[in-house]
C-alpha positions, 0 to 999 in steps of 0.5 A: 152913040160913042164910038170906042177908038181901035187902040182902047178896044185893043188894050182892053182885050190884051188886058182881058187875055193877060188875066190869069185863067184862075183869077176869076175863080173856078166856077165863074167864066169870063163875060161875053163879048157883048157884056164887055162892049155894053160896059164899055159903052157905059163908061164912054157914055158916062165919061161924056156925061160927066159921071165918071165918079158915080160909075167908079163907086158902083164898080168899087162896091161891085169889086168889094162884093165879089173879090174873085171877080177881075172884071170890076178892076178891068172896068175901074181901070178903063176909067182911068184912060184919058 
């Protein structure tokens, strides 16, 4: 199991809170904490396994398919963190 360092979690949460309320569209809601933490675990696992490029491609496709959804862009930004 990969643990997330507290500064990374705080940074991601601040990014989520800083996002404009209307950025995700009027009908969609922000994902639950379980969903966000699950994706962050997936990101950290991909980092350990060396498969970040594959995950980046998947998130890029999701971003193109759902341009009003903020989360794929947030997750892609997370991939850039050391």
